[in-house]
Rosetta silent file (secondary structure, phi, psi, omega in degrees, C-alpha in Angstrom):
SEQUENCE: XXXXXXXXXXXXXXXXXXXXXXXXXXXXXXXXXXXXXXXXXXXXXXXXXXXXXXXXXXXXXXXXXXXXXXXXXXXXXXXXXXXXXXXX
SCORE:     score description
SCORE:     0.000 S_00000001
   1 L     0.000  137.853 -179.504  -49.748   40.686  -11.922 S_00000001
   2 L   -72.063  157.745 -178.389  -47.410   37.731  -11.282 S_00000001
   3 H   -60.087  -41.313 -179.970  -47.860   34.468  -13.187 S_00000001
   4 H   -62.205  -39.029  179.139  -48.801   32.602   -9.981 S_00000001
   5 H   -65.859  -39.695  178.467  -51.507   35.168   -9.237 S_00000001
   6 H   -64.882  -44.814  178.914  -52.907   34.804  -12.753 S_00000001
   7 H   -61.152  -44.412  179.398  -52.917   30.980  -12.425 S_00000001
   8 H   -63.351  -40.231  178.962  -54.670   31.167   -9.043 S_00000001
   9 H   -66.089  -42.978  178.939  -57.234   33.581  -10.436 S_00000001
  10 H   -63.548  -40.193  177.448  -57.888   31.348  -13.462 S_00000001
  11 H   -63.147  -44.536 -179.338  -58.297   28.312  -11.183 S_00000001
  12 H   -62.452  -41.606  179.582  -60.738   30.149   -8.953 S_00000001
  13 H   -66.782  -33.091 -179.858  -62.797   31.279  -11.927 S_00000001
  14 H   -83.185   -8.249 -178.512  -62.885   27.716  -13.285 S_00000001
  15 L    84.159    3.445 -179.521  -63.894   26.329   -9.888 S_00000001
  16 L   -78.225  158.091  179.332  -60.685   24.273   -9.681 S_00000001
  17 L   -97.310  142.610  172.612  -58.762   23.869   -6.440 S_00000001
  18 L   -88.325  171.856 -177.560  -55.257   25.075   -5.867 S_00000001
  19 H   -58.455  -45.875 -178.746  -52.624   23.132   -3.949 S_00000001
  20 H   -60.857  -41.828  179.325  -53.168   25.004   -0.672 S_00000001
  21 H   -66.516  -40.901  177.494  -56.909   24.359   -0.781 S_00000001
  22 H   -60.723  -43.280 -178.628  -56.342   20.671   -1.570 S_00000001
  23 H   -71.114  -18.052 -178.657  -53.933   20.331    1.341 S_00000001
  24 L   -95.306    3.175 -179.974  -56.373   21.989    3.732 S_00000001
  25 L   -66.895  149.003  175.851  -59.235   19.569    3.039 S_00000001
  26 L   -69.991  178.313 -175.199  -60.562   17.508    5.968 S_00000001
  27 L   -58.573  -36.809  174.206  -60.038   13.721    6.153 S_00000001
  28 E  -132.439  153.518  179.219  -63.114   13.064    4.005 S_00000001
  29 E  -132.006  164.679  176.901  -65.062   15.297    1.651 S_00000001
  30 E   -78.252  170.656 -176.078  -68.408   15.126   -0.102 S_00000001
  31 H   -63.420  -37.653  179.609  -68.710   14.062   -3.739 S_00000001
  32 H   -61.442  -45.924  179.773  -69.117   17.634   -4.983 S_00000001
  33 H   -66.261  -41.859  178.400  -65.859   18.727   -3.337 S_00000001
  34 H   -62.062  -42.331  177.507  -64.028   15.604   -4.545 S_00000001
  35 H   -61.431  -42.371  178.694  -65.252   16.260   -8.070 S_00000001
  36 H   -62.091  -39.589  178.052  -64.076   19.843   -7.863 S_00000001
  37 H   -62.337  -31.828 -178.820  -60.644   18.629   -6.705 S_00000001
  38 H   -92.230   -3.427  178.417  -60.532   16.404   -9.789 S_00000001
  39 L    80.335   24.879  176.924  -61.808   19.095  -12.122 S_00000001
  40 L  -119.431  154.035 -177.374  -65.160   17.455  -12.844 S_00000001
  41 L   -75.585  166.150 -178.005  -68.625   18.830  -12.267 S_00000001
  42 H   -58.339  -49.724 -177.605  -71.090   17.815   -9.579 S_00000001
  43 H   -62.386  -43.784  179.160  -73.452   15.908  -11.879 S_00000001
  44 H   -64.720  -40.377  179.567  -70.627   13.953  -13.536 S_00000001
  45 H   -60.449  -47.369  179.620  -69.093   13.141  -10.141 S_00000001
  46 H   -66.663  -35.499  176.097  -72.371   11.708   -8.845 S_00000001
  47 H   -60.262  -44.665  179.122  -72.892    9.809  -12.110 S_00000001
  48 H   -64.887  -38.311  177.774  -69.459    8.196  -11.685 S_00000001
  49 H   -63.747  -49.062 -178.533  -70.236    7.295   -8.053 S_00000001
  50 H   -59.629  -36.237 -177.938  -73.589    5.718   -9.007 S_00000001
  51 L   -86.448   -2.353 -179.142  -71.968    3.684  -11.783 S_00000001
  52 L    75.200   19.247 -177.613  -69.077    2.567   -9.549 S_00000001
  53 L  -111.849   12.669  177.385  -66.537    4.338  -11.787 S_00000001
  54 L   -62.871  138.242 -169.826  -65.434    7.190   -9.503 S_00000001
  55 L   -68.894   -8.861  174.097  -61.617    7.193   -9.713 S_00000001
  56 L  -132.839  166.624  179.832  -61.100    6.696   -5.956 S_00000001
  57 L   -61.262  142.037  175.069  -62.840    4.703   -3.253 S_00000001
  58 E  -117.966  154.135 -177.835  -66.073    6.185   -1.931 S_00000001
  59 E  -117.353   99.280  177.562  -67.633    5.645    1.478 S_00000001
  60 E   -73.572  124.484 -179.424  -71.413    5.310    1.441 S_00000001
  61 E  -128.206   90.709 -176.869  -72.742    6.411    4.835 S_00000001
  62 L    66.288 -123.114 -178.833  -76.507    6.168    4.878 S_00000001
  63 L   -91.649    4.742 -179.534  -77.866    8.689    2.393 S_00000001
  64 E  -119.312  162.199  177.751  -74.540   10.440    1.945 S_00000001
  65 E  -129.091  131.307  177.376  -71.263    9.506    0.271 S_00000001
  66 E  -114.986  155.641 -179.564  -67.848   10.622    1.491 S_00000001
  67 E  -125.470  125.075  178.634  -64.505   10.480   -0.321 S_00000001
  68 E   -64.737  124.497 -179.016  -61.195    9.980    1.547 S_00000001
  69 H   -62.416  -38.774 -179.401  -58.986   13.012    0.940 S_00000001
  70 H   -58.705  -34.658  178.331  -55.779   10.962    1.175 S_00000001
  71 H   -71.787  -34.947  174.150  -56.922    8.940   -1.842 S_00000001
  72 H   -62.898  -44.756  179.664  -57.592   12.116   -3.813 S_00000001
  73 H   -58.463  -45.926 -179.175  -54.096   13.323   -2.938 S_00000001
  74 H   -60.710  -45.687 -179.939  -52.558   10.028   -4.126 S_00000001
  75 H   -60.363  -38.179 -178.425  -54.485   10.143   -7.405 S_00000001
  76 H   -85.709   -3.308  179.459  -53.381   13.736   -7.989 S_00000001
  77 L    72.410   31.914 -178.359  -49.766   12.985   -7.010 S_00000001
  78 L   -99.995  129.412  175.633  -49.843   15.333   -4.032 S_00000001
  79 L   -96.289  117.705  178.820  -47.539   14.730   -1.095 S_00000001
  80 L   -66.468  152.784  176.796  -49.041   16.103    2.117 S_00000001
  81 L   -68.267  157.056  176.886  -46.880   18.293    4.299 S_00000001
  82 L   -55.718  138.451  179.773  -45.380   16.769    7.442 S_00000001
  83 L    92.665  -31.180 -179.920  -47.952   16.615   10.191 S_00000001
  84 H   -75.271  -40.511 -176.919  -50.878   16.696    7.760 S_00000001
  85 H   -62.216  -36.790 -179.057  -50.582   13.019    6.846 S_00000001
  86 H   -64.730  -28.486 -179.813  -50.852   11.940   10.479 S_00000001
  87 H   -76.266  -23.522 -176.178  -54.204   13.712   10.745 S_00000001
  88 L   -90.655    0.000    0.000  -55.610   11.819    7.746 S_00000001
């Protein structure tokens, strides 16, 4: 098995997102997905949102909270592919 395949398999088993999955996210995501992108669990992600310490801006919309994907990308140092940025 190639090293990249092993890394992808290890990421999948850990629940972490790979680059392709990060780049395919919609314009906003829920807190659980944002936490997964950052490598933190659901409960910790919601705790950080409630305390105002989530590492990127959150958008409270009624009873739900959304997280802008472009801000996750910036925090993670990810440059979107051409054409993707215009959609965000």
